[in-house]
N, C-alpha and C positions, 0 to 999 in steps of 0.2 A: 475356428474361432467363434466364441459365443456371440450371438448378436446383441447381447448386452453391452458389449465392448465399444468403445469410442477409439478410433485410431486416427491420428493425424501424422502425415509424413512430409517433411520438408516444406512446410507451409511459408510462403512468401506473399506479403501484401505491402503494395506502395500507394501512397496518395501523392500524385504529382512526382516530384523528385525525391520525396521523403520516403525511405523505406521504414515501415512500422513494425513488420514481423518479417524476420529474416531467417528462413530455413529451420524453422521450429517443428520438432516432432514430439508427440505425446501419445501415451496409451492410458486409457481409464478403463479398467476391468470392473465387473460387478463388485460392489461393496467397496470400491476405492473412491476416496473423497479428495480431490486434488485442489490445492489452493494456490492461486497465481499471486505472486507478490512482485514488487519492484517500484521504482520511482514514477511519478506521473509523467505520461508520455512514452512509456516503455512497450506500449502495445497490448496491455492486458484486456481492455474492451474489445479492440479489433480481434485478438485471438478467440475471445469468447463467441463473438459473432460469427467467425469462420467455424468454429466447431459447431455451432447450432445450425448453420446452414443459412444464416440470414444474409451473409456476404459470401462472394466467391473469391478464392485465392487467385493471386496472379500465376503462382506456381505450387506444385505439390498437391495432396489429396487428402480428403477426410472421408473415412469409412464409419458410418454411423447407422444406428437402428432407425426404423421408421418413426418412432415415437421419442423425440427429443423436445424437452421443454425448456423454454427461455424465459427469464423473468424480464418482462418489458417495463421500462420506467413509467409508461402511461398505458392504461388499459385499452386494447384495441377494440372498444365497443362504442356506440353512440352514447352520448351523454344522458339520453333518456332511458337506457337499459337499466334493469334493476339488478339488486344483489343476487336474487334467485336466478335470474337469466344468465349471469355470468357463471355462476357455480354449476348450473345445469349443463351449460355448454361445455364446461370443462369435463363433466361426466358423460358427454354424449358417446364416446367410444366404449365407456364401461357399460352403460345401458344397451348399447348395441349388441355388445358381445354377451350380456346376460340374456337378452332376447333370443339370440341365435342359438346358444346353448339349449335353451328350453325348447326350441323348435326341433333342433337336431336330436335332442333326447326323445321327443315324440316320434319322430320318424324311426329312430332305433328301436323303439318298442314295437314297431310294425315290421322292420326289416333288420333284425339283430345281427344278422351276418353280413351286411353291407360294408365292404372294405372301405369304400369312399367315404361313407358316413362316419365309419369309426376313426378314420384318419382326420376328418374335419372336427369330429368332437374332440379328438385328443389335442389338436392344435388350439382350439378354442379353450380347452380346459387349462392347457399350459399358459395361455395368455391370461386367462382369469386368475390363475394361482399367482402369476408374477405381479399383477396389478392389484391383487387383493380385491376382487370384484364384489364379493359378498360382505366386504367389511366397509364399502364406499360410503354408505350413509352415516355410520358411526364415525368415520374420518372426518366428514364434513363437519359434525359437531365439535369433534376434538380439536380440529385445526382453527375453526372459527373462535373457539373459547381461548386457545392458546395464543392467537394472535390479537386478542382483545376486541373481537368483532361479534361476540355472541349477542350483545345488546343491539346490534344493528339489524333492523328489521328487513326481511327478505324483499319487502316492496319498496325500499328506498331506492331512489334512482342515483346514478353515478354523480350526476351534478348537485345532489344534495349532500355528498360526501365530502370531507376534507380531503387535501391532498394526501395526507398521511393514510387516512383510511383507505383511499383508492389504491394506494400502493400496497397496504396490507392485504386488501381483497385480491389484487393480482398474485401476490404471493400465496395466498390461501387456495386460489384456483389452481395454481400450479402443483401444490402439494397434495390437494384433493385428487387431481388427475393422475399423480404418481407415475410419470413416464420412466422409461428405463435408464434415460440420460437426463439429468437435470443441470442446467447451466444458469448460474446466478451472477449478477454483477451488482455488488454492494447490497446484499440482502438485508442487512441489519439497519440501513436507513429507515427511519421513521418507527422503529421499534423500541419499546421500554425494555428495561431489563429482564422482566418476566417473559416477554415475547421472544426476546433473543435466547433465553435459556430453554424455552419450548422448542424453538427452531433448531438449536444445537442437538437436542434429543432426538427431534424428528428426522434430521438429515442422517444422523449417526445410525438410525435403524432402517433406512431405505435399502432395499435390496438391489437396486441398480447403481449406476455410477453418477458421480456429483463433481463437477468443475465450477469452481467459483473463485472470485476476486473480492476481497475485503480489506478494509483498514483497520477492522476490529480485531486486534491481535489475541485477545481472550477467545473470541469466536474461532479463529484459525486454530488456536491451540486445542479447542475442545473438539473440532469437528474433523480437521484434516488428518489423513494418513499419509499424505504426500505434499510436498511443496515444490512448485516450479518457480525458480527466481528468474524474472524476466530482464534483470539488471545484467549488463554484460560481465560475464566471468571470463576466465582464460580460454574456455572453449565455447563461448557464447551463452545461450540459455542453459541453466543448469537445473537438474532434477535432484531433489533431496528427499530420501525416505523419513518419515515420521512427522510428528507434529510440529507446530511453529517453534516451540522451545528447542527441539532437537535441531531445527533449521538454524536457528540463531548461533548455536554452538558450532555446527558443521560449517556454516558459512564463515565464521571467523578462523577455523582451522584452514578452510580452503584458501582464504586471502593470504594467510601467512605463508602457505605453500607456495601460492603464486608469486609472492614478492621474493620469497627465497629462491625459487627456480629463476626468476628474471635477474636477481643479483649474480647467481653463478653463471648464467649465460652471458651477462654483461662483462664479468671478469674474464670469461674465455675470450670474448671478442677483443677485449683490451690486450690479451696476451698475443693472440694472434696478429692484431695490427703491429704490435711491438716486434714480434718475431719476423714478419715480413719486412719491416723497415730495417731491422738490425742486420738480418743475414743478407740482405740485398746489398748492404755496404761493406760486408766482410772482404770481398774481392774487388780490387779496383784495377780495372784493365787499362786505366790511363797512365799508371806510374811508370817512369822509364825504367828499363832492365839492361843490365850489362849482359855479356856473353854467357857467363856462369848462370846469372839469374834467368836468362832465356832457356838454358839447357835444363835448369831445375824446373822450371815452369812446365816445359814440355813433358817432363817424366811425372811430376808430382802435382803441380798446380792445376793442370788441365783437370785430373781426376777430382781434386778437391773442388774445383769451380763446378763440375757437374753435380757432385753431391750437394753442394750449397744451392745450385739452381733448382735441383729436384726438391729440396726442403722448401725453398721460396715458393715454388710452384704448388706443392701440396698444401702449404699453409694458406696461399692465396685462395686455392679451390675451397678449402674448408671454410675461410673467411667469407668468400662470396656466398657459399651456401648458407651460412649462419646469419649473414646479414639479410638474406632473402627471407628466411624462415623464422627468424628471431621472434621470441614471445613479446607481445605488446605490453606496453606498461600498464600496470593496473590503474584505472581511472581513479582521480583523487576523490573521495566521496566528500560530500557536503557535510560540513561538521560545524560545531559551535567552538570557535578557537579563541574566545574571549569571555571573561566573566559577564554575567547577565545583570548583575546588581554591584553596586559599590558597598563598601563596608558600612554597616548599621551602627547603631548606638547601643548595642547590647540589650539590656532589659528595660532600657528607657522607651516609653510608649511612643510609637511614631504616628499612629492613626488611632484616633478615639472616635467612637460612634455612640451616641446616646439618644434613644427614643427617636431615631431618624426614620423618616419614610418618604416615599414618593406616590402619594395616593393609595390606590389599590395594588400598584406594582410590587412594591416591596416596603417592609417595615422590620426594622431591627432594634430591640430593645437595648442592647449594650454589647459593645465589642471593643476590646484594647489590643491592638497589634504591635507587638515590640520590634524594636529596631532590626532584630534578626529573626523575627517570627515567621511561622509557616502556618498556612491556612488554605485548606481545599474546601470549595463551596459545591455542594451537589444539590440536585433537585431536578424534577421533570422540566420539559420545555414550558415556559411561561411561569415558571416559579419566581422569577425576578433575580436571577443570578448575574445577568448583564446590568441591570439597573443598580444593583448593589455594588458593583464595580465602578460604575459611573458615579456614584455617591462618594465611594471611597476615594476615587481619583480627583475628586473636587471639580469634576466636569459639569456637574449638575448640582444645583442647590436643593437640600431637603425641603420639602414642603412643611414638614414638621421635625422638631429635634434639632441636634447639631452633629456635625462631622468636623472634627479639629485635626490639623496637621502639626507635627512638631516644627518650630521655626527653622526655616531653611531647608526643609525636606523637599527633595525632588522625586516626583511620583511618575512612572511611565506606566501606560495603559495600551495593550495589544487588543484591539477591537476584533471581533468575528468578521465583520465585513469592512476591509480596508478599502478607502477610496482615495485616490490621488486626484487633485483638482485639474492638473494639467496632464492629460493622457499622453501627450507627445514628449514630455520630458523623460530622459533615460534615468536608470537607477543611479548611474554615476552623478548626473545632475541633482536628482532627488536627495542623495545622500550627502553631497557637499552643502546644498542649501540647508538641510535639516541640522547639519553639524556647524554651521556657520563657517565652512571652509576647513574646519579642523580635521575632517574625515577625508583624507585623500583616496584615490582610486585603489591604491595598493591596501589601504586599510579596509576598504570594503570588500576586496577580494580575498583577504587574509581571514576574515570572519568565517568564511567557507559557507555562507548562506545562498550565494548565487554563483552560478557557473559564470566563468570568464566571458562566454559567448553571449550572456545575457545582460552584461553591464551597460551596452550601448543600444539596446532595443528599447522602443517606446514602452512605458509602463502599461499603456492600454492594451497592448498585446501580449502582456504576460499573463500567466495562469493566475488563479486565485491563490494558490499555494506560493508562488514566486512573489506575488504582491505582499503576501503576509509576511514572508522571509524578509523582503526589502524593509517592510515597516518595523520588524523586529530588529534589524541591522541599524536603523536609524535610532531606535531606543538605546541599544547597548553600546553604541558609539561613544556615548558619555554615559555609563551605566548609572541609572538611578538609585536611590536609597531603597525605594519600594517599588517593585514591579507587579503589575497586575496583569494577568493573562486570561483571556476570555477563550475558551476551548482551544488551547495552544497547539494541540496535535492534529486538529482538523486541517485537511489539504496537505499534510506532510506525508512523505514516504515513511515506511514502517522504520527504516534504518534511521533517518533523520529524527523521527519522534523519539527514538531511544537515545540518540545524542542529546536531544534537548533535556530529556529527563535526568541524563547525567549531569548537565550543566546546572540544571535547577538545583539538584542536590548539593552541589558545591557552592551555590551562590551565597556570598557573605552577607548580603543585606536581607530586607524582608520580602516575602513573596506570597501572593494571593492568587490562587488558580481556580477558576471555575471550569469544570469538565464533566462530560459524559463517559469520557474514555475509561472503560473498565479496566484496562491494563495499568493505566497510571494510577487509577483509585486504589487498585489492589496493592500497589506497591508504595503508596503514600504513607509516610512515617509520622506526619504531624497531625495537628488537630483538624477536625472536619467539622463543617457547619452546613446542616441540611436544611434547605428551603422547600417549603410547600405552600402554594398559594400566596407567595410573597411574604411569608412569615417564617420564623426559625422553627424548626422541629428538633426536640431536644434541648442540647445546650444552647443558650442564648448569649452567653459571654465566653469569648475565647481569647486567650492570650498564651503565647509560648512561653 
């Protein structure tokens, strides 16, 4: 087996009583790029740490090469370290091999027939070839430029960089080092579109293996040669060949087959139960018999009874076996089982904006949103997308200009950072209070946004994604006429994000979405409003 391969066998990892990774096996050969997908809490980060050797499994083993690179969320350097220090440290092994190659070459010039020196030189040369040692300095320049760091001076200290710059520097150091196995957890965080595009191309060209987890569906589709689904399948964790688009199709087919096999098996169980019950009643030993009946039973009934008993026994054995080994029921996926908006007013204007602004945060010349209009707001961080949503929702008053709502209009806004004032209340209680008692527990459960086990947990212990789903549930319990969504796919599983997009496409009212999600943006069919520096770029008046 090539040393560039990463092999995991039957990995298991628990934290207390909770099993996070259960019997996972994985093989990553040179040139393979494996994407881990699955709902939050399915063990993606834990598996990545096990593969990288940062944590030890409770059971199973990992065979990995010596040089495995893991993308840390925070750089493992003192804050006073400089950019140059970080980059040179990442190249330490490259520089060492380069020096040793030169030294061994000089010694071979003196002793050209030395077998030991020839073997050492060959090993060093192979390592240098795999890690592209002589291209390292050019690689530094390319990676820094590609990740938007070329303007950051080498003498800048880490504490002088923003959090996003530090994350990009950590990624740059890992790419410059070019280990045989690269392990990445959400590598597109803090990257703009240009940097993500560069990262896609760079990873696709790496000679080694890559294992990554990401919520960026476009990134997964562009980079991955394989997808490992951490959500429970019929046989546990499932491997799919191909890119993310291939996985989506294959997963739908696999689930349909699972449901079909389960239905066939349940039909057989029902038949066996009926067979055991019916055949057991076919002979009644308690019925009175005359002399003739007794004689007939001696010659014929006993044989029939034995045959029936054998059939009952065989059916019961098959029933017992099937009940022990029956396929488990496919888990009910979280879904959007209700409209997200109520009916609009056609081409009547629902929200009108005229020369409205909030200081330097955002300013919009003109916008008319129809009762069934669609609008996607794009722009970099800090461009004012969230501020514009607050203005349109009427949550803040414009410092200049006007924002008007049609009479009787109900507007709902899903914020990025959802905060519930009472962390001890349960989703059941929050939902009932938000809907004035109209939304019962069954209604919340039927929306499909929260699992039943989470309905009575304090909201303070829920994940960010669970809290956002609860907030959305309270909004659509009484669907608004206009729904405003700020980064709606953040903290959602990939499957649930797709469900949300389908629900939004069918929404009868008006919809405004602010999003960085490239998958959502590529499939958006309505008008788009681009913001930059708090002002519109391109069209300044949008109506559907």
